[in-house]
C-alpha positions, 0 to 999 in steps of 0.5 A: 453515469455522470451525475452524483446523487446527493450526499445523504444518499447511500448510492452516492457513496457506492458510485462516487469517483470524486476525489473528495468523496473518496478521501472521506471514505478513506478517512472514515474507514481508517478510523473504524480500523483504528477502533478495531485495532485499539480494542484488540490492544486494550484486550491484550493489555488487560491480559498483561495486567498479571504475569502469565495473564490476567485471571478471572475465576481461575481462567485467563482472560485470553487463551494462548492462541487468542493472545497471539492472534490479538497481538498479531492482528493489532499490529497488522491492522494498525500498520496497514489498515489504519496508518497509511489509509488515513494519510491516503484519505487526507491526500485524496481530499487535499492534494488535488486542491493544493496543486490546483487539480480538478480531480485525480488523473484516473477517478475510477481507479481511485474509487477502485483503490478504495474498494480494494482497501475496504474489502481487504479490511473486511476479509481481514475481519472475517479471518477471525471467524474462519478458525482464527486469524494469523497468529505469527506476529505482524512481521510474519517471520518464517518459518512461523508463517507456514502451517507446519510450524503453527499447526493449531492456527496456521492451517486455518482458512483464517490465516490464509485469509489474512495473507490474502487480505494483505495481498489485496490491500497492497494491490489497492496501494499500487493502484493508488500510487500510480494514480497519485504519481501521474496526477502530481506530475502532470496536473499541477496548476499553471505556474506551480512548479514541483519546488513550490507545491505545499509541504503536505503535497511534497511529503505525499509525493515522496511517500507514494514514490516509496510506496510504489517500490516498497509495496511491490517488494511486499507484494512479491513476498506475499505472493510467495507466501500465498502459494506456500500456504495455498498450494504447499510450495516450499519457499519458507518451509525449508532449512535452505535460507527460508528465514533469511529470504523472508527477512530480506523481502519483508524488511526491504518493504518494512523499513521504508514503511516507517517513512511511508507512515511518518512522511504524511504526518511530517507534512501535516506538522510542516503545514500546521507549524507554518499556519500557527506560528505565522511564518514560512517554514525555516529552511524550506528548501533544505527540508525538501532536500532532506526528505528526498535523501531520507526517501532514497536512503530508506531502501538502503537500511533494511538489513539493520533489522537483521543484525541477529541473523547470520549475516557477516559482521562487515555487512552489519557494520555497513548497515549500521553506518547507513542507519546512522546516516539516515538520522541526519536529515531528520535532525535538520527537519526537527531543527527546522520545526523548532526554529519556525516555532522560535521565530514565529508567534505561536497560537496554541490551537488544538491542531498545533498542540497535537503537532507539537506533541508529535514532535516531542514524542518523535524526538524521544522515539528517534533517540531511543532508536539510536540504541538499536542502530548499533550492532552490539546494543541491538544484540541486547535489545532486539526482541524486547519491550525496548523495541516495542516502546521505540517502535510505538514512540515513532509510529504513534507520534505519527498518529498524533500528527495525523490527529492534528491533520484531522482537527486542522482540516475538519472545518474545510471538510465539514464546514463546521467548527469544533470546541477548542476547549474540548479539543485541548482536553482531548490532547491533554488526555491523549498525551498523558495516556500515550506516555503512561502507556509506552514509557514504562515499556522502556523500563520493562525492556527485558520483557520478551515481546509478543509473550505474556509471561514476564518477570514479577519485577516488571509487573508494576511497569506493565500495570502502568502501561495497561492503565495508560492504554485505557487513558490513551483510549479515552483521549481518542474517544474525546477526539471522536466526541469533539468532532461528533459534537461539531458535526451535530451542532458546531457553528459554520466554518469560514472559508479560512478559519486559521487566517494565516493558512496560505495553501489553495484549499483555504481559498474556496468555500468550506466544504468545497464544491464538487468541481473544486474551483470557480474558475481555473486556478493559476500561479503564473503571476507568482500567487494564486489567482482564478482566471476566466480565460485560458490563453494559448500556452507555450512549451514547458509541459503546458498544453498548446492552444487551450481556450476558455471554451475548451476548459468549460467544455471539459468541466461540463462533461467530466464524469463523477460516478461509476458502479463498476469499481465497487463491483470489481472490489466485491468480485475480488473479495469473493474470489479471495475469500474462496481461495482462503479455504481451498488448501484442504483440496490441495492437501488431498492432491499432495497426499495422493502424489507425494514421494517418500523423499519429499520430507514432512513439510506438509505433515500436520497434526490434523489437515484442515477440513474440506468445505464445498463452499470455498470452491463455489466462492472461488468460481463465483468471485472469478465470474463476478470479476470477469463481468465487472471488469468487462463492463468497466472496460466498456463504460464511457467515462470522461475524465479529461486532462487539464487543458493547461497544467504544469507537467515537467518533466513529463510534458511529452506523454499522456496521463495513460502512458505515464500510468503504464510506465509507472505500473511497469516500474512496480512490476519490475520490483515484483519480478526482481524479488521473485528472480532474486528469491530464485538466485538467493535460494539456489546459492544457499542450496548450492548453485551446482546442486540443482536437480531440475531438468528443463526442456531447453528446446521448449524454452528456446522455442517459446523465446522465439514465439514471444519475441515474434509476438512483440513484432506483431504488437508493433504491427498492430500499432502501425495498423491502428495509426493508419486506420487499417481495421483489417490490419489491426485485427490481423496483427492483434489476432496473430499476437493472441495466437502466438500467446496461446502457442506459448501457453501450450508449450508451457502446458506441455513442459508442466505436464512432462514434469508431472508425468515424471513425478515432479510437482511444485511441492516436490522440492525447493527447486521445483517450487522456484521453477513453477512459481517464477514461470507461473507468475510470468505465465499469469502475466501472459494470460492477462495480456491475452485477456486484454488483447481479446477485449481489444479485438472485441472493441475493434469488431464492435465499435471500430475502436482504436482507429481514431485514437490508437494510443491504447494499442501502444499502451498494451504494447508496452505491457506486452514488451515488458512480459517478453523482456521478463522471459528473456531473463527467465530463459537462461536462468531456468533452461541454460544454467 
């Protein structure tokens, strides 16, 4: 289907793939989760009115478990389901407009990314009704993240659902990151070099590069945690370095996440300061360089979150130095904003007030963070409300800038203006509430975080913070009232209500038309123009021989609607919901096969109850996923590349090929984390105290099998290039056959270990073996499914004989799977 239903139709929002529609979906959904997480915060702040919990008629407002669940869920929802997604909503809507693109490179994948996000949030919400959601804190520290150490709540399906919801969310992020990277590197308007793209787009480009690798590390951590919880492996349930392993994996994601959250907010601050100060950002090139340095350095400071661990002092000192170093580029950015304001003529509009407020709050958050960057002071402050206050001054200052973006782009999105008087009132209430909530936490710093028992001497500070929470909530409510009133009765917005705004989104009507541009946007003359013709292009990443006719042909036939992304999202949701409750069946299996020397890592006060509903949901979800993915692959959906575009430095490859390479880059991090976990745990357990006995000849045979399959994939590509249908079918069939041989040998290995009484839960070495090789086997299975689908397409419609590139893309994936095995073979069979 290519035509979109009207905006007021429910069907439109289920089938749309247009980047602006998807952006609106992201923004509205993230604002719902802001309310969800905010209500939880108000609930536990009310509970903290008194030391030991606010009392009503002799009973506390919240029970212990309810308090821990509220605090944990608040952190998870705000960090994952609100902060990054609302920025993604702005990026979906405005990055293609700012860079002159017609849409994202892969519109259906963009829609799929949103539906995975939505369904992951729904799964998170359902977890409250499955015996209780996860209660071990938003950082999910080991060993509290496994059931045996949190038996009251930890063994519930709700806790499992929380972990699976996060996993689905990370899959959404990965899909979106690949899509944006391909778009921003290969779909910029003619003449728009990377150096000259607007500051918000620059901030988002660096954000998604960080997302690609940071969230891959989190995905690996969540996969290991999921198999611990669902199948009772022992990654995070042993005394052989489990806590350190989780901390390394989580914080390798967690510290870049701070910048992933703050960079889009920073980009909005740059845009609004330029617009409302009436001048270009001071030191723009140096600011971009500083942002690049921060993006790179963000992966080199994660261990400062682990100063209280057993890591030796020289390493801690090194990471203290990197922590101080990463603050220096931020100093440059802050001074650039200040000088832009000093040298400009400031207009104190609502968006500018929120941006200025964000800058003030971020400075205070950064200064207080310096204390935590010093090892000695960190010993004193870690685990206290000082960390809570610092963290919120940094993260929620980002929220403040995101509200600036909401006000700034509201006229463009809706075509309506809002009341400046109400907008400024919302800022005043918000800013007062923010500081009344978080600043007293610095004064109550001795209070342990995540607990509701605190010294009587700190009660006044906590009561001030609780009042501040409700004032801040009133400020947010005023934002919604201001914008809601605008939507209902606000005056129509001009194309550019801010006058000095120079980015491309302000050059088109408010709201923008479906296809974005009246004619092709071009910066070839040094400024934005709309050209009617498209002359033949030269080298340098611009397409050759493009014509106006070809451009218009592409416009007319671009599709904007597909039902299958929402179907895939729904199927995955049902599958994950079913998985969340299958643990009792695993317990039954373990109890019937457990040995006396395994220990008590699966011993619970009471095992969770079995319910036949969950296995049914798992099977139903798997079936729905299979059907919708198959139809997604069959659907004829046209999303042509821009005929003329700036594509440096990726001018020599297609969108699809770059997308595969970028995806594989993230998969390298996933496998790297899994293999790193194996090496880390084996070193902690003693490298030579390895009791796993592998069948070396089976591993060697499988190595030859997979290497041979790489040659058959290459042969398939050659046959496709020659248009040889029989040769293509034969080579693909040989690849599938070799893949089945590999899986058959792997099944023989596994069954041999089962016969010897060795299971994935029999010890940490067996957990490492089964999970790492199993993750690789899962990739082989996915490859076999793709190859099988390609064979079906060749047989049914003679696919890939004219366009052979999909065979090459499949080959890239298959070669990657083979290369991973080359690393796994010596690790598990020779060492």
